All heavy atoms as a GROMACS GRO file, in nm:
protein
  619
    1MET      N    1   0.082  -0.120   0.000
    1MET     CA    2   0.000   0.000   0.000
    1MET      C    3   0.086   0.126   0.000
    1MET      O    4   0.050   0.224  -0.062
    1MET     CB    5  -0.095   0.000   0.120
    1MET     CG    6  -0.173   0.129   0.126
    1MET     SD    7  -0.266   0.165   0.276
    1MET     CE    8  -0.340   0.016   0.319
    2ASP      N    9   0.201   0.122   0.073
    2ASP     CA   10   0.287   0.239   0.079
    2ASP      C   11   0.330   0.285  -0.060
    2ASP      O   12   0.331   0.404  -0.089
    2ASP     CB   13   0.410   0.211   0.165
    2ASP     CG   14   0.378   0.204   0.313
    2ASP    OD1   15   0.261   0.225   0.351
    2ASP    OD2   16   0.471   0.179   0.391
    3GLU      N   17   0.363   0.189  -0.145
    3GLU     CA   18   0.408   0.222  -0.280
    3GLU      C   19   0.297   0.294  -0.358
    3GLU      O   20   0.324   0.391  -0.430
    3GLU     CB   21   0.450   0.094  -0.353
    3GLU     CG   22   0.513   0.121  -0.487
    3GLU     CD   23   0.562  -0.007  -0.552
    3GLU    OE1   24   0.624  -0.090  -0.483
    3GLU    OE2   25   0.538  -0.022  -0.673
    4LYS      N   26   0.176   0.250  -0.341
    4LYS     CA   27   0.060   0.311  -0.408
    4LYS      C   28   0.041   0.456  -0.359
    4LYS      O   29   0.015   0.546  -0.437
    4LYS     CB   30  -0.064   0.228  -0.378
    4LYS     CG   31  -0.180   0.249  -0.470
    4LYS     CD   32  -0.288   0.146  -0.436
    4LYS     CE   33  -0.396   0.145  -0.538
    4LYS     NZ   34  -0.501   0.048  -0.506
    5ILE      N   35   0.056   0.475  -0.228
    5ILE     CA   36   0.043   0.609  -0.169
    5ILE      C   37   0.153   0.700  -0.221
    5ILE      O   38   0.128   0.814  -0.262
    5ILE     CB   39   0.046   0.602  -0.015
    5ILE    CG1   40  -0.076   0.526   0.037
    5ILE    CG2   41   0.052   0.742   0.046
    5ILE    CD1   42  -0.067   0.486   0.183
    6TYR      N   43   0.277   0.650  -0.219
    6TYR     CA   44   0.390   0.730  -0.266
    6TYR      C   45   0.374   0.768  -0.413
    6TYR      O   46   0.402   0.881  -0.451
    6TYR     CB   47   0.522   0.656  -0.246
    6TYR     CG   48   0.572   0.656  -0.104
    6TYR    CD1   49   0.629   0.543  -0.049
    6TYR    CD2   50   0.562   0.768  -0.024
    6TYR    CE1   51   0.675   0.542   0.082
    6TYR    CE2   52   0.607   0.769   0.106
    6TYR     CZ   53   0.664   0.656   0.158
    6TYR     OH   54   0.710   0.655   0.287
    7LYS      N   55   0.328   0.675  -0.495
    7LYS     CA   56   0.309   0.704  -0.637
    7LYS      C   57   0.203   0.814  -0.656
    7LYS      O   58   0.223   0.907  -0.734
    7LYS     CB   59   0.267   0.575  -0.710
    7LYS     CG   60   0.252   0.594  -0.859
    7LYS     CD   61   0.213   0.466  -0.929
    7LYS     CE   62   0.196   0.493  -1.077
    7LYS     NZ   63   0.130   0.386  -1.146
    8LEU      N   64   0.094   0.802  -0.583
    8LEU     CA   65  -0.014   0.900  -0.591
    8LEU      C   66   0.034   1.038  -0.546
    8LEU      O   67   0.014   1.138  -0.615
    8LEU     CB   68  -0.132   0.854  -0.506
    8LEU     CG   69  -0.255   0.943  -0.502
    8LEU    CD1   70  -0.326   0.938  -0.636
    8LEU    CD2   71  -0.349   0.899  -0.392
    9LEU      N   72   0.101   1.043  -0.430
    9LEU     CA   73   0.150   1.171  -0.378
    9LEU      C   74   0.258   1.230  -0.467
    9LEU      O   75   0.261   1.352  -0.489
    9LEU     CB   76   0.202   1.153  -0.236
    9LEU     CG   77   0.096   1.125  -0.130
    9LEU    CD1   78   0.160   1.094   0.004
    9LEU    CD2   79   0.000   1.242  -0.116
   10ALA      N   80   0.347   1.147  -0.518
   10ALA     CA   81   0.454   1.196  -0.606
   10ALA      C   82   0.394   1.262  -0.730
   10ALA      O   83   0.439   1.369  -0.772
   10ALA     CB   84   0.546   1.082  -0.645
   11GLU      N   85   0.292   1.200  -0.784
   11GLU     CA   86   0.226   1.254  -0.903
   11GLU      C   87   0.159   1.389  -0.871
   11GLU      O   88   0.176   1.487  -0.943
   11GLU     CB   89   0.124   1.155  -0.956
   11GLU     CG   90   0.058   1.197  -1.085
   11GLU     CD   91  -0.039   1.092  -1.135
   11GLU    OE1   92  -0.002   0.973  -1.138
   11GLU    OE2   93  -0.152   1.129  -1.170
   12LEU      N   94   0.084   1.393  -0.762
   12LEU     CA   95   0.011   1.514  -0.726
   12LEU      C   96   0.102   1.629  -0.684
   12LEU      O   97   0.077   1.745  -0.714
   12LEU     CB   98  -0.089   1.485  -0.613
   12LEU     CG   99  -0.210   1.402  -0.654
   12LEU    CD1  100  -0.283   1.353  -0.530
   12LEU    CD2  101  -0.303   1.482  -0.743
   13LEU      N  102   0.210   1.594  -0.610
   13LEU     CA  103   0.301   1.698  -0.560
   13LEU      C  104   0.417   1.725  -0.655
   13LEU      O  105   0.502   1.808  -0.628
   13LEU     CB  106   0.355   1.657  -0.422
   13LEU     CG  107   0.248   1.637  -0.314
   13LEU    CD1  108   0.314   1.586  -0.186
   13LEU    CD2  109   0.170   1.765  -0.288
   14ARG      N  110   0.418   1.651  -0.766
   14ARG     CA  111   0.522   1.664  -0.868
   14ARG      C  112   0.661   1.648  -0.809
   14ARG      O  113   0.749   1.732  -0.826
   14ARG     CB  114   0.508   1.796  -0.942
   14ARG     CG  115   0.377   1.802  -1.016
   14ARG     CD  116   0.355   1.926  -1.088
   14ARG     NE  117   0.217   1.920  -1.137
   14ARG     CZ  118   0.170   1.998  -1.227
   14ARG    NH1  119   0.245   2.090  -1.281
   14ARG    NH2  120   0.046   1.988  -1.266
   15MET      N  121   0.674   1.537  -0.739
   15MET     CA  122   0.801   1.502  -0.676
   15MET      C  123   0.835   1.359  -0.715
   15MET      O  124   0.749   1.285  -0.760
   15MET     CB  125   0.789   1.510  -0.523
   15MET     CG  126   0.752   1.646  -0.470
   15MET     SD  127   0.724   1.645  -0.291
   15MET     CE  128   0.893   1.636  -0.233
   16LYS      N  129   0.960   1.320  -0.695
   16LYS     CA  130   1.000   1.182  -0.716
   16LYS      C  131   0.961   1.103  -0.592
   16LYS      O  132   0.968   1.154  -0.480
   16LYS     CB  133   1.150   1.173  -0.739
   16LYS     CG  134   1.194   1.241  -0.866
   16LYS     CD  135   1.343   1.231  -0.882
   16LYS     CE  136   1.385   1.304  -1.009
   16LYS     NZ  137   1.530   1.309  -1.022
   17SER      N  138   0.920   0.980  -0.612
   17SER     CA  139   0.880   0.894  -0.499
   17SER      C  140   0.990   0.887  -0.395
   17SER      O  141   0.964   0.882  -0.275
   17SER     CB  142   0.846   0.753  -0.547
   17SER     OG  143   0.732   0.755  -0.628
   18GLU      N  144   1.117   0.887  -0.440
   18GLU     CA  145   1.230   0.878  -0.348
   18GLU      C  146   1.241   1.000  -0.257
   18GLU      O  147   1.304   0.994  -0.152
   18GLU     CB  148   1.363   0.862  -0.425
   18GLU     CG  149   1.366   0.751  -0.528
   18GLU     CD  150   1.308   0.792  -0.664
   18GLU    OE1  151   1.356   0.888  -0.725
   18GLU    OE2  152   1.213   0.724  -0.707
   19GLU      N  153   1.184   1.112  -0.299
   19GLU     CA  154   1.189   1.235  -0.220
   19GLU      C  155   1.085   1.237  -0.107
   19GLU      O  156   1.094   1.318  -0.017
   19GLU     CB  157   1.166   1.357  -0.309
   19GLU     CG  158   1.273   1.378  -0.413
   19GLU     CD  159   1.240   1.494  -0.507
   19GLU    OE1  160   1.128   1.495  -0.564
   19GLU    OE2  161   1.326   1.581  -0.522
   20LEU      N  162   0.988   1.148  -0.114
   20LEU     CA  163   0.882   1.145  -0.015
   20LEU      C  164   0.929   1.073   0.111
   20LEU      O  165   0.988   0.966   0.104
   20LEU     CB  166   0.758   1.075  -0.071
   20LEU     CG  167   0.691   1.142  -0.190
   20LEU    CD1  168   0.580   1.054  -0.243
   20LEU    CD2  169   0.638   1.277  -0.154
   21THR      N  170   0.903   1.136   0.224
   21THR     CA  171   0.931   1.074   0.353
   21THR      C  172   0.807   1.088   0.439
   21THR      O  173   0.718   1.169   0.409
   21THR     CB  174   1.048   1.146   0.426
   21THR    OG1  175   1.007   1.280   0.458
   21THR    CG2  176   1.173   1.148   0.339
   22ASP      N  177   0.802   1.014   0.549
   22ASP     CA  178   0.687   1.024   0.639
   22ASP      C  179   0.674   1.164   0.698
   22ASP      O  180   0.565   1.206   0.734
   22ASP     CB  181   0.698   0.921   0.751
   22ASP     CG  182   0.666   0.780   0.703
   22ASP    OD1  183   0.625   0.765   0.588
   22ASP    OD2  184   0.681   0.687   0.784
   23ALA      N  185   0.784   1.237   0.707
   23ALA     CA  186   0.782   1.370   0.768
   23ALA      C  187   0.738   1.479   0.670
   23ALA      O  188   0.707   1.592   0.713
   23ALA     CB  189   0.920   1.404   0.823
   24LEU      N  190   0.734   1.450   0.540
   24LEU     CA  191   0.694   1.550   0.442
   24LEU      C  192   0.554   1.600   0.473
   24LEU      O  193   0.461   1.520   0.492
   24LEU     CB  194   0.699   1.492   0.300
   24LEU     CG  195   0.670   1.594   0.190
   24LEU    CD1  196   0.789   1.689   0.173
   24LEU    CD2  197   0.640   1.524   0.059
   25SER      N  198   0.537   1.732   0.479
   25SER     CA  199   0.408   1.790   0.518
   25SER      C  200   0.380   1.917   0.440
   25SER      O  201   0.465   1.963   0.362
   25SER     CB  202   0.409   1.821   0.668
   25SER     OG  203   0.499   1.927   0.694
   26MET      N  204   0.266   1.976   0.467
   26MET     CA  205   0.229   2.102   0.404
   26MET      C  206   0.331   2.211   0.441
   26MET      O  207   0.356   2.301   0.363
   26MET     CB  208   0.089   2.146   0.446
   26MET     CG  209  -0.020   2.058   0.388
   26MET     SD  210  -0.186   2.103   0.443
   26MET     CE  211  -0.210   2.258   0.360
   27GLU      N  212   0.387   2.202   0.561
   27GLU     CA  213   0.483   2.303   0.607
   27GLU      C  214   0.620   2.288   0.539
   27GLU      O  215   0.693   2.385   0.527
   27GLU     CB  216   0.501   2.295   0.759
   27GLU     CG  217   0.382   2.347   0.839
   27GLU     CD  218   0.272   2.242   0.853
   27GLU    OE1  219   0.303   2.121   0.857
   27GLU    OE2  220   0.154   2.281   0.859
   28THR      N  221   0.653   2.168   0.496
   28THR     CA  222   0.786   2.144   0.441
   28THR      C  223   0.790   2.134   0.289
   28THR      O  224   0.898   2.135   0.231
   28THR     CB  225   0.849   2.016   0.501
   28THR    OG1  226   0.766   1.904   0.469
   28THR    CG2  227   0.864   2.029   0.652
   29ALA      N  228   0.675   2.124   0.224
   29ALA     CA  229   0.668   2.113   0.078
   29ALA      C  230   0.599   2.237   0.021
   29ALA      O  231   0.482   2.261   0.050
   29ALA     CB  232   0.594   1.987   0.038
   30ASP      N  233   0.673   2.313  -0.056
   30ASP     CA  234   0.619   2.438  -0.112
   30ASP      C  235   0.493   2.417  -0.196
   30ASP      O  236   0.404   2.501  -0.196
   30ASP     CB  237   0.725   2.508  -0.198
   30ASP     CG  238   0.841   2.560  -0.115
   30ASP    OD1  239   0.824   2.582   0.006
   30ASP    OD2  240   0.950   2.577  -0.173
   31VAL      N  241   0.487   2.306  -0.267
   31VAL     CA  242   0.374   2.283  -0.357
   31VAL      C  243   0.250   2.232  -0.286
   31VAL      O  244   0.143   2.225  -0.345
   31VAL     CB  245   0.412   2.184  -0.470
   31VAL    CG1  246   0.521   2.242  -0.558
   31VAL    CG2  247   0.450   2.050  -0.415
   32TRP      N  248   0.262   2.195  -0.158
   32TRP     CA  249   0.152   2.135  -0.083
   32TRP      C  250   0.080   2.242  -0.003
   32TRP      O  251   0.106   2.265   0.112
   32TRP     CB  252   0.206   2.025   0.008
   32TRP     CG  253   0.103   1.933   0.067
   32TRP    CD1  254  -0.033   1.947   0.063
   32TRP    CD2  255   0.128   1.813   0.140
   32TRP    NE1  256  -0.093   1.844   0.130
   32TRP    CE2  257   0.004   1.760   0.179
   32TRP    CE3  258   0.244   1.746   0.176
   32TRP    CZ2  259  -0.007   1.642   0.252
   32TRP    CZ3  260   0.232   1.630   0.250
   32TRP    CH2  261   0.108   1.579   0.286
   33ASP      N  262  -0.013   2.311  -0.069
   33ASP     CA  263  -0.093   2.413  -0.001
   33ASP      C  264  -0.232   2.355   0.029
   33ASP      O  265  -0.257   2.237   0.005
   33ASP     CB  266  -0.100   2.541  -0.084
   33ASP     CG  267  -0.159   2.519  -0.223
   33ASP    OD1  268  -0.221   2.414  -0.249
   33ASP    OD2  269  -0.144   2.609  -0.307
   34SER      N  270  -0.322   2.438   0.078
   34SER     CA  271  -0.454   2.388   0.118
   34SER      C  272  -0.534   2.336  -0.002
   34SER      O  273  -0.607   2.238   0.009
   34SER     CB  274  -0.533   2.496   0.192
   34SER     OG  275  -0.546   2.611   0.113
   35LEU      N  276  -0.520   2.400  -0.116
   35LEU     CA  277  -0.590   2.353  -0.237
   35LEU      C  278  -0.534   2.218  -0.281
   35LEU      O  279  -0.609   2.125  -0.313
   35LEU     CB  280  -0.578   2.455  -0.350
   35LEU     CG  281  -0.646   2.417  -0.480
   35LEU    CD1  282  -0.795   2.395  -0.460
   35LEU    CD2  283  -0.623   2.526  -0.584
   36LYS      N  284  -0.401   2.206  -0.280
   36LYS     CA  285  -0.338   2.080  -0.318
   36LYS      C  286  -0.376   1.970  -0.218
   36LYS      O  287  -0.395   1.855  -0.255
   36LYS     CB  288  -0.186   2.097  -0.324
   36LYS     CG  289  -0.112   1.975  -0.373
   36LYS     CD  290  -0.151   1.934  -0.514
   36LYS     CE  291  -0.102   2.030  -0.618
   36LYS     NZ  292  -0.130   1.985  -0.755
   37HIS      N  293  -0.393   2.007  -0.092
   37HIS     CA  294  -0.434   1.909   0.010
   37HIS      C  295  -0.570   1.849  -0.025
   37HIS      O  296  -0.589   1.728  -0.014
   37HIS     CB  297  -0.437   1.974   0.149
   37HIS     CG  298  -0.458   1.876   0.260
   37HIS    ND1  299  -0.366   1.779   0.291
   37HIS    CD2  300  -0.561   1.858   0.346
   37HIS    CE1  301  -0.412   1.706   0.393
   37HIS    NE2  302  -0.530   1.753   0.428
   38MET      N  303  -0.662   1.933  -0.070
   38MET     CA  304  -0.794   1.882  -0.108
   38MET      C  305  -0.783   1.792  -0.231
   38MET      O  306  -0.854   1.693  -0.242
   38MET     CB  307  -0.892   1.997  -0.131
   38MET     CG  308  -0.927   2.072  -0.002
   38MET     SD  309  -0.965   1.965   0.141
   38MET     CE  310  -1.107   1.875   0.083
   39GLU      N  311  -0.694   1.825  -0.324
   39GLU     CA  312  -0.672   1.738  -0.439
   39GLU      C  313  -0.619   1.602  -0.394
   39GLU      O  314  -0.660   1.498  -0.446
   39GLU     CB  315  -0.572   1.802  -0.536
   39GLU     CG  316  -0.626   1.920  -0.613
   39GLU     CD  317  -0.521   1.978  -0.706
   39GLU    OE1  318  -0.449   1.900  -0.773
   39GLU    OE2  319  -0.509   2.101  -0.711
   40VAL      N  320  -0.528   1.605  -0.296
   40VAL     CA  321  -0.474   1.481  -0.240
   40VAL      C  322  -0.586   1.397  -0.178
   40VAL      O  323  -0.595   1.277  -0.202
   40VAL     CB  324  -0.363   1.512  -0.136
   40VAL    CG1  325  -0.328   1.389  -0.053
   40VAL    CG2  326  -0.239   1.569  -0.204
   41ILE      N  327  -0.671   1.462  -0.101
   41ILE     CA  328  -0.782   1.391  -0.034
   41ILE      C  329  -0.875   1.327  -0.137
   41ILE      O  330  -0.909   1.209  -0.125
   41ILE     CB  331  -0.861   1.488   0.058
   41ILE    CG1  332  -0.772   1.543   0.169
   41ILE    CG2  333  -0.986   1.420   0.113
   41ILE    CD1  334  -0.705   1.440   0.256
   42VAL      N  335  -0.914   1.402  -0.237
   42VAL     CA  336  -1.004   1.350  -0.340
   42VAL      C  337  -0.938   1.233  -0.413
   42VAL      O  338  -1.002   1.129  -0.437
   42VAL     CB  339  -1.046   1.462  -0.439
   42VAL    CG1  340  -1.117   1.404  -0.560
   42VAL    CG2  341  -1.133   1.564  -0.369
   43ALA      N  342  -0.812   1.248  -0.447
   43ALA     CA  343  -0.741   1.141  -0.518
   43ALA      C  344  -0.731   1.015  -0.432
   43ALA      O  345  -0.749   0.904  -0.482
   43ALA     CB  346  -0.601   1.189  -0.558
   44ILE      N  347  -0.705   1.032  -0.303
   44ILE     CA  348  -0.697   0.917  -0.211
   44ILE      C  349  -0.831   0.847  -0.202
   44ILE      O  350  -0.840   0.725  -0.210
   44ILE     CB  351  -0.650   0.962  -0.071
   44ILE    CG1  352  -0.500   0.997  -0.076
   44ILE    CG2  353  -0.678   0.856   0.034
   44ILE    CD1  354  -0.448   1.063   0.050
   45GLU      N  355  -0.938   0.925  -0.188
   45GLU     CA  356  -1.072   0.865  -0.178
   45GLU      C  357  -1.106   0.788  -0.306
   45GLU      O  358  -1.163   0.679  -0.299
   45GLU     CB  359  -1.177   0.974  -0.151
   45GLU     CG  360  -1.170   1.029  -0.010
   45GLU     CD  361  -1.276   1.135   0.018
   45GLU    OE1  362  -1.314   1.211  -0.075
   45GLU    OE2  363  -1.320   1.142   0.133
   46GLN      N  364  -1.072   0.842  -0.420
   46GLN     CA  365  -1.101   0.774  -0.546
   46GLN      C  366  -1.015   0.650  -0.564
   46GLN      O  367  -1.064   0.545  -0.603
   46GLN     CB  368  -1.081   0.870  -0.664
   46GLN     CG  369  -1.186   0.978  -0.669
   46GLN     CD  370  -1.160   1.081  -0.778
   46GLN    OE1  371  -1.051   1.090  -0.833
   46GLN    NE2  372  -1.261   1.162  -0.806
   47GLU      N  373  -0.886   0.663  -0.536
   47GLU     CA  374  -0.792   0.552  -0.556
   47GLU      C  375  -0.824   0.433  -0.465
   47GLU      O  376  -0.820   0.319  -0.508
   47GLU     CB  377  -0.649   0.601  -0.531
   47GLU     CG  378  -0.543   0.495  -0.548
   47GLU     CD  379  -0.523   0.452  -0.693
   47GLU    OE1  380  -0.546   0.533  -0.785
   47GLU    OE2  381  -0.483   0.336  -0.713
   48PHE      N  382  -0.856   0.462  -0.340
   48PHE     CA  383  -0.878   0.355  -0.243
   48PHE      C  384  -1.026   0.325  -0.221
   48PHE      O  385  -1.062   0.241  -0.139
   48PHE     CB  386  -0.810   0.390  -0.110
   48PHE     CG  387  -0.660   0.390  -0.119
   48PHE    CD1  388  -0.591   0.508  -0.143
   48PHE    CD2  389  -0.589   0.273  -0.107
   48PHE    CE1  390  -0.453   0.510  -0.153
   48PHE    CE2  391  -0.451   0.272  -0.117
   48PHE     CZ  392  -0.382   0.392  -0.140
   49LYS      N  393  -1.113   0.396  -0.294
   49LYS     CA  394  -1.257   0.375  -0.287
   49LYS      C  395  -1.308   0.380  -0.143
   49LYS      O  396  -1.376   0.290  -0.094
   49LYS     CB  397  -1.295   0.243  -0.354
   49LYS     CG  398  -1.266   0.244  -0.503
   49LYS     CD  399  -1.289   0.110  -0.566
   49LYS     CE  400  -1.260   0.105  -0.712
   49LYS     NZ  401  -1.144   0.169  -0.764
   50ILE      N  402  -1.272   0.491  -0.076
   50ILE     CA  403  -1.313   0.514   0.062
   50ILE      C  404  -1.367   0.655   0.074
   50ILE      O  405  -1.352   0.736  -0.017
   50ILE     CB  406  -1.195   0.496   0.161
   50ILE    CG1  407  -1.082   0.593   0.126
   50ILE    CG2  408  -1.148   0.352   0.166
   50ILE    CD1  409  -0.972   0.601   0.228
   51GLU      N  410  -1.431   0.682   0.187
   51GLU     CA  411  -1.474   0.818   0.218
   51GLU      C  412  -1.412   0.855   0.352
   51GLU      O  413  -1.432   0.787   0.452
   51GLU     CB  414  -1.627   0.826   0.226
   51GLU     CG  415  -1.676   0.968   0.238
   51GLU     CD  416  -1.827   0.977   0.226
   51GLU    OE1  417  -1.886   0.903   0.144
   51GLU    OE2  418  -1.885   1.059   0.299
   52LEU      N  419  -1.336   0.963   0.351
   52LEU     CA  420  -1.268   1.008   0.472
   52LEU      C  421  -1.357   1.103   0.550
   52LEU      O  422  -1.431   1.182   0.492
   52LEU     CB  423  -1.137   1.078   0.435
   52LEU     CG  424  -1.033   0.990   0.366
   52LEU    CD1  425  -0.927   1.074   0.298
   52LEU    CD2  426  -0.972   0.894   0.465
   53THR      N  427  -1.346   1.096   0.682
   53THR     CA  428  -1.422   1.188   0.767
   53THR      C  429  -1.347   1.320   0.778
   53THR      O  430  -1.227   1.329   0.745
   53THR     CB  431  -1.439   1.130   0.908
   53THR    OG1  432  -1.309   1.125   0.971
   53THR    CG2  433  -1.503   0.993   0.906
   54PHE      N  434  -1.414   1.422   0.827
   54PHE     CA  435  -1.351   1.551   0.847
   54PHE      C  436  -1.230   1.538   0.938
   54PHE      O  437  -1.124   1.594   0.910
   54PHE     CB  438  -1.453   1.650   0.906
   54PHE     CG  439  -1.392   1.784   0.938
   54PHE    CD1  440  -1.365   1.875   0.838
   54PHE    CD2  441  -1.361   1.817   1.068
   54PHE    CE1  442  -1.306   1.998   0.867
   54PHE    CE2  443  -1.303   1.939   1.099
   54PHE     CZ  444  -1.277   2.030   0.998
   55ASP      N  445  -1.245   1.464   1.048
   55ASP     CA  446  -1.135   1.447   1.143
   55ASP      C  447  -1.015   1.377   1.078
   55ASP      O  448  -0.900   1.413   1.105
   55ASP     CB  449  -1.181   1.368   1.266
   55ASP     CG  450  -1.276   1.449   1.353
   55ASP    OD1  451  -1.274   1.574   1.347
   55ASP    OD2  452  -1.353   1.386   1.429
   56GLU      N  453  -1.041   1.279   0.993
   56GLU     CA  454  -0.931   1.210   0.924
   56GLU      C  455  -0.860   1.305   0.828
   56GLU      O  456  -0.737   1.305   0.820
   56GLU     CB  457  -0.986   1.089   0.849
   56GLU     CG  458  -1.030   0.976   0.940
   56GLU     CD  459  -1.110   0.869   0.871
   56GLU    OE1  460  -1.174   0.897   0.767
   56GLU    OE2  461  -1.110   0.756   0.922
   57ILE      N  462  -0.937   1.385   0.757
   57ILE     CA  463  -0.878   1.480   0.662
   57ILE      C  464  -0.790   1.580   0.734
   57ILE      O  465  -0.677   1.609   0.691
   57ILE     CB  466  -0.989   1.552   0.581
   57ILE    CG1  467  -1.060   1.452   0.489
   57ILE    CG2  468  -0.932   1.669   0.502
   57ILE    CD1  469  -1.187   1.504   0.427
   58VAL      N  470  -0.838   1.633   0.845
   58VAL     CA  471  -0.762   1.731   0.923
   58VAL      C  472  -0.636   1.668   0.982
   58VAL      O  473  -0.531   1.732   0.988
   58VAL     CB  474  -0.850   1.792   1.034
   58VAL    CG1  475  -0.769   1.876   1.130
   58VAL    CG2  476  -0.963   1.874   0.972
   59ALA      N  477  -0.644   1.542   1.020
   59ALA     CA  478  -0.529   1.473   1.080
   59ALA      C  479  -0.420   1.440   0.979
   59ALA      O  480  -0.305   1.415   1.016
   59ALA     CB  481  -0.576   1.346   1.150
   60MET      N  482  -0.453   1.441   0.851
   60MET     CA  483  -0.356   1.406   0.748
   60MET      C  484  -0.260   1.522   0.720
   60MET      O  485  -0.264   1.584   0.614
   60MET     CB  486  -0.427   1.364   0.620
   60MET     CG  487  -0.501   1.234   0.631
   60MET     SD  488  -0.579   1.191   0.474
   60MET     CE  489  -0.605   1.016   0.497
   61LYS      N  490  -0.175   1.551   0.817
   61LYS     CA  491  -0.085   1.666   0.807
   61LYS      C  492   0.048   1.633   0.742
   61LYS      O  493   0.122   1.723   0.705
   61LYS     CB  494  -0.059   1.722   0.947
   61LYS     CG  495  -0.183   1.778   1.011
   61LYS     CD  496  -0.154   1.834   1.146
   61LYS     CE  497  -0.284   1.890   1.204
   61LYS     NZ  498  -0.264   1.956   1.329
   62ASN      N  499   0.081   1.504   0.732
   62ASN     CA  500   0.206   1.464   0.668
   62ASN      C  501   0.189   1.326   0.607
   62ASN      O  502   0.087   1.260   0.627
   62ASN     CB  503   0.323   1.470   0.767
   62ASN     CG  504   0.303   1.381   0.887
   62ASN    OD1  505   0.264   1.266   0.873
   62ASN    ND2  506   0.328   1.434   1.005
   63VAL      N  507   0.289   1.282   0.536
   63VAL     CA  508   0.281   1.154   0.466
   63VAL      C  509   0.263   1.039   0.565
   63VAL      O  510   0.185   0.947   0.542
   63VAL     CB  511   0.406   1.132   0.377
   63VAL    CG1  512   0.405   0.993   0.315
   63VAL    CG2  513   0.413   1.239   0.269
   64GLY      N  514   0.332   1.045   0.678
   64GLY     CA  515   0.321   0.940   0.778
   64GLY      C  516   0.179   0.926   0.831
   64GLY      O  517   0.128   0.814   0.848
   65GLU      N  518   0.113   1.038   0.856
   65GLU     CA  519  -0.026   1.034   0.904
   65GLU      C  520  -0.121   0.983   0.795
   65GLU      O  521  -0.216   0.912   0.824
   65GLU     CB  522  -0.070   1.173   0.952
   65GLU     CG  523  -0.015   1.209   1.088
   65GLU     CD  524  -0.058   1.112   1.196
   65GLU    OE1  525  -0.180   1.096   1.218
   65GLU    OE2  526   0.030   1.050   1.259
   66ILE      N  527  -0.095   1.021   0.672
   66ILE     CA  528  -0.178   0.972   0.561
   66ILE      C  529  -0.170   0.819   0.556
   66ILE      O  530  -0.272   0.750   0.549
   66ILE     CB  531  -0.134   1.034   0.427
   66ILE    CG1  532  -0.170   1.183   0.424
   66ILE    CG2  533  -0.197   0.959   0.308
   66ILE    CD1  534  -0.114   1.259   0.305
   67LYS      N  535  -0.048   0.766   0.564
   67LYS     CA  536  -0.030   0.620   0.562
   67LYS      C  537  -0.100   0.555   0.681
   67LYS      O  538  -0.168   0.453   0.665
   67LYS     CB  539   0.119   0.587   0.563
   67LYS     CG  540   0.187   0.618   0.432
   67LYS     CD  541   0.339   0.611   0.433
   67LYS     CE  542   0.402   0.510   0.523
   67LYS     NZ  543   0.550   0.513   0.519
   68ARG      N  544  -0.083   0.611   0.800
   68ARG     CA  545  -0.142   0.553   0.921
   68ARG      C  546  -0.295   0.550   0.911
   68ARG      O  547  -0.359   0.446   0.935
   68ARG     CB  548  -0.101   0.634   1.045
   68ARG     CG  549  -0.157   0.576   1.175
   68ARG     CD  550  -0.132   0.669   1.293
   68ARG     NE  551  -0.202   0.796   1.282
   68ARG     CZ  552  -0.332   0.813   1.305
   68ARG    NH1  553  -0.409   0.712   1.339
   68ARG    NH2  554  -0.387   0.934   1.296
   69ILE      N  555  -0.355   0.661   0.871
   69ILE     CA  556  -0.500   0.670   0.862
   69ILE      C  557  -0.555   0.575   0.754
   69ILE      O  558  -0.655   0.507   0.776
   69ILE     CB  559  -0.544   0.816   0.837
   69ILE    CG1  560  -0.518   0.899   0.964
   69ILE    CG2  561  -0.690   0.824   0.795
   69ILE    CD1  562  -0.526   1.049   0.944
   70LEU      N  563  -0.488   0.569   0.641
   70LEU     CA  564  -0.534   0.478   0.535
   70LEU      C  565  -0.526   0.332   0.579
   70LEU      O  566  -0.618   0.254   0.554
   70LEU     CB  567  -0.452   0.500   0.408
   70LEU     CG  568  -0.488   0.622   0.327
   70LEU    CD1  569  -0.396   0.635   0.206
   70LEU    CD2  570  -0.632   0.617   0.281
   71LYS      N  571  -0.418   0.295   0.647
   71LYS     CA  572  -0.405   0.157   0.693
   71LYS      C  573  -0.516   0.122   0.793
   71LYS      O  574  -0.575   0.016   0.786
   71LYS     CB  575  -0.267   0.135   0.754
   71LYS     CG  576  -0.160   0.125   0.649
   71LYS     CD  577  -0.021   0.113   0.709
   71LYS     CE  578   0.082   0.115   0.596
   71LYS     NZ  579   0.217   0.121   0.647
   72GLU      N  580  -0.545   0.215   0.884
   72GLU     CA  581  -0.653   0.193   0.980
   72GLU      C  582  -0.787   0.182   0.908
   72GLU      O  583  -0.868   0.096   0.940
   72GLU     CB  584  -0.657   0.306   1.082
   72GLU     CG  585  -0.548   0.302   1.185
   72GLU     CD  586  -0.555   0.419   1.282
   72GLU    OE1  587  -0.652   0.499   1.276
   72GLU    OE2  588  -0.463   0.431   1.365
   73LYS      N  589  -0.810   0.272   0.815
   73LYS     CA  590  -0.938   0.278   0.744
   73LYS      C  591  -0.961   0.151   0.660
   73LYS      O  592  -1.070   0.095   0.661
   73LYS     CB  593  -0.938   0.402   0.654
   73LYS     CG  594  -1.068   0.433   0.589
   73LYS     CD  595  -1.144   0.527   0.673
   73LYS     CE  596  -1.268   0.576   0.603
   73LYS     NZ  597  -1.352   0.650   0.694
   74ILE      N  598  -0.859   0.111   0.590
   74ILE     CA  599  -0.873  -0.002   0.500
   74ILE      C  600  -0.876  -0.136   0.576
   74ILE      O  601  -0.947  -0.227   0.537
   74ILE     CB  602  -0.759  -0.001   0.395
   74ILE    CG1  603  -0.783   0.119   0.302
   74ILE    CG2  604  -0.753  -0.131   0.316
   74ILE    CD1  605  -0.670   0.151   0.210
   75ASN      N  606  -0.806  -0.143   0.686
   75ASN     CA  607  -0.800  -0.268   0.763
   75ASN      C  608  -0.913  -0.280   0.865
   75ASN      O  609  -0.921  -0.382   0.934
   75ASN     CB  610  -0.664  -0.282   0.834
   75ASN     CG  611  -0.553  -0.301   0.735
   75ASN    OD1  612  -0.572  -0.358   0.629
   75ASN    ND2  613  -0.436  -0.251   0.767
   76SER      N  614  -0.999  -0.181   0.876
   76SER     CA  615  -1.110  -0.191   0.974
   76SER      C  616  -1.236  -0.247   0.912
   76SER      O  617  -1.248  -0.269   0.798
   76SER     CB  618  -1.139  -0.054   1.033
   76SER     OG  619  -1.182   0.037   0.935
   0.00000   0.00000   0.00000
């Protein structure tokens, strides 16, 4: 699943997958603003065929949190 997430984020943030780390966040990536965050959320929901709650969306502040929330959501 991590590879799928990295590929999706790399495409949306226009970065190489190798540049993505769990610590990468809106604060550390110039291209990751609030509008791009919503694009990320929509893409994640479509790719994984899930619906995220408001609290989950707000908690997705970095790549590590995105991975954690998706794993919990998909495995529940």
